[in-house]
C-alpha positions in Angstrom: 181.1 153.9 167.7 179.0 150.8 167.5 175.4 151.8 166.2 172.8 149.6 166.7 169.8 149.8 164.4 167.0 146.7 163.6 167.5 145.6 160.1 164.4 144.6 158.1 164.5 142.6 155.1 161.8 141.8 153.1 162.6 139.1 149.9 161.0 138.6 147.2 161.3 135.3 145.6 161.3 134.4 141.4 161.4 131.2 140.1 162.8 132.4 136.8 165.0 135.6 135.4 161.4 136.6 133.8 159.7 136.6 136.8 162.5 138.3 138.3 162.3 141.3 135.9 158.3 141.5 136.1 158.2 141.7 140.0 161.2 144.7 139.7 158.9 146.5 137.3 156.0 145.9 139.1 157.5 147.1 142.4 159.9 150.5 141.0 158.5 153.5 141.6 155.8 152.3 143.9 157.0 153.6 147.5 156.5 150.4 149.8 155.5 150.4 153.1 157.2 147.8 155.6 155.1 145.9 158.3 157.8 147.7 161.3 157.0 151.3 161.7 160.6 151.8 161.9 161.4 150.6 158.5 161.7 153.2 155.6 159.5 153.1 152.3 162.1 151.1 150.0 162.2 149.6 146.6 164.7 146.7 145.9 168.1 148.4 146.6 169.9 145.0 146.6 169.2 141.6 144.3 171.1 138.5 144.7 170.5 136.9 140.9 171.4 133.5 140.2 173.0 133.1 136.8 171.2 129.9 135.6 167.7 130.2 135.7 165.3 129.0 133.2 163.0 131.0 130.7 165.4 134.0 131.2 168.8 133.5 132.6 170.2 136.0 135.4 172.6 137.7 132.9 169.6 138.7 130.4 167.2 139.9 133.6 170.3 141.8 135.3 170.7 143.7 132.1 166.9 144.5 131.5 166.6 145.5 135.2 169.3 147.4 135.2 168.2 149.4 131.6 165.0 149.6 133.1 165.9 151.4 136.3 168.7 153.5 134.5 166.3 154.6 132.0 163.9 156.4 134.9 166.2 157.0 137.6 169.8 156.2 137.5 170.8 156.8 141.2 168.0 154.4 142.7 169.3 151.6 140.2 169.7 148.5 142.7 172.8 146.6 143.4 172.8 143.3 141.7 175.2 140.5 142.7 175.4 137.4 140.8 174.9 134.0 142.3 177.0 131.1 140.5 178.8 127.8 140.6 180.9 129.0 137.8 183.2 131.5 138.7 185.6 131.8 136.0 187.1 134.7 134.2 184.6 135.0 131.7 181.7 134.8 133.9 183.1 137.7 136.4 183.8 139.9 133.2 180.2 139.2 131.5 178.7 140.2 135.3 181.1 143.3 135.2 180.1 144.4 132.0 176.2 144.1 132.6 176.9 146.1 135.9 176.7 143.6 138.5 178.7 144.9 141.8 179.8 141.5 142.9 180.0 137.8 141.8 179.2 135.1 144.7 180.4 131.4 144.2 177.8 128.9 145.3 178.1 125.1 146.2 
């Protein structure tokens, strides 16, 4: 059975890991109403995290985001997927240790 439903995605952008962490904290615990009435109230559920960013890299930003979320409500912790051009065993292992759910290769 195929169920058709509208997918509403409202992305947030960050120029670096520090900005990503601050944006996550700013929205954490705050119910957000989408523009579309059919859209449920939501927080960040999925994060696509570039591992190579200035100021704070994606490893540190992800570690801090997950620690912050798990401290107050582990069930609502977001799924973080790493984006990197360097998909080696060490990178994948580090991402898994932090708690990221996937490592995606980018060109």
